[in-house]
C-alpha positions, 0 to 999 in steps of 0.5 A, a space after each residue: 307829149 311825145 317829142 317824135 313821130 312815134 306813139 309812146 307805149 305805156 310803161 304799165 302796159 309793157 310791165 303787165 304784159 311782161 308779167 303775163 308772158 313770164 307766167 305763161 312760160 312758167 306754165 309751159 304754154 306757147 303763145 300759140 297754145 295759149 291762144 288756142 286755149 283762149 279761143 283767140 289768135 297768137 297776134 292778140 297774145 303777142 300784142 298784149 305781152 309786148 304792151 301794144 294792147 292792154 290786158 283786159 279784166 276778163 282775160 286777166 282773171 282767166 290767166 290768173 286761174 290758169 297760171 295759178 298766180 293768186 290773182 296777181 295779174 288782176 290786182 296789177 291791172 286794177 292798180 293801173 290808173 284809168 288815165 293810163 288805160 288810154 294809149 299814151 299818145 292819145 292822153 294829151 288830146 283826151 285831156 285837152 278835149 275834155 276841157 276845150 273851149 271849142 272843137 272843130 273836126 273833119 272826118 272822112 272814114 267814120 262818125 266822130 267818137 263824141 257823136 257815136 251811138 253805143 252800137 256804132 262805136 262797138 261796130 267800129 272797134 269790131 272792125 279793127 285789125 288786129 281784131 279785138 276780143 269781145 271784152 276789149 270791144 266792150 271796154 273800148 266802147 265804154 271808154 269812148 262813151 264816157 268821153 261824151 259826158 263833155 256834151 253835158 258839161 256845166 256851165 256849158 259845153 264847148 262850141 263844136 263843129 263837124 264836117 263829115 264826108 257823105 260817104 261816112 253817112 252811107 257806109 253801113 258799119 254794124 249793119 243797116 239798123 245800126 247806121 240808121 240809128 246813128 243817123 237819127 242820133 246825128 240828126 238830133 244832135 244838129 238841134 243842139 245850140 252849141 253843135 254845128 254839122 256840115 256834110 261834104 258831098 260825094 260829088 264835090 270835085 275840089 276838096 281841101 281835106 284829101 290829106 286826111 282827118 283832123 281835130 282843131 281845139 282851143 284850150 281854156 287858155 286860148 291855145 290853138 291845138 291840132 290833133 292828127 291821126 292815121 294808121 297807128 300814129 297820132 300827133 298833137 300839134 301846139 306850134 302856131 306855125 303848124 296849127 295855123 295852116 290847118 285852121 285855114 284849111 278847115 275854113 276852106 272845107 267849111 266853104 266847100 261843104 253843104 250848109 248846115 241847113 242843107 246838111 240837115 236836109 241830106 240827113 233827113 233824106 238819108 233817113 227817109 224823112 224829107 
């Protein structure tokens, strides 16, 4: 876990990016000319070479052929463990998420990743800036969907509870059809015995969650953790003095949100099924 407030860049990403940059310079390409050749933008190339974005398999194969590296970039990418293909600052959270005894989540901008449909997830990644390539969106989407296997964890999944802003359920990310399919999926999930969902109505005048989203976890050892995520930064808190106020805040949010029954009713209304 990082001991400061900055995301720690994955060393493997930086090494692979430096290799790609070296081969690019040897081949007399600039970042701009390479971006033009690949039909992308220089920011994408710069992010990859600096280790802020992982080189993806299709681009690695293309660069190996273009730079005549004998497949070195592709082979190096294949040796990066799947665990290290996540941003380093998210690894600890993802590990705890997989093994959590309970998970409580408040989200104010998008449907939480564990509840997303494939089409909605791809649309969310398509909204990121700097923009991802189609291949990167495909890889990120597959990675996110793989995390959803915890919903079928044996002998039982974690107890899960979500509070979502009503505006999230009305924002047509990916288009109206994608949103409606996502809402139907959410409605089906509310029937699971281990998952609760409450909606924070847009007309609510007092609100305890204006500071942003949060995820609260209880580990198998009954440690209480909190995960906070913002613009390019994330924090995993394990100090009880920092986590306790967030648990209290989540309790207030539950009281401010619609009941689970009324939330299901609102979902039905949004689906036109009431």
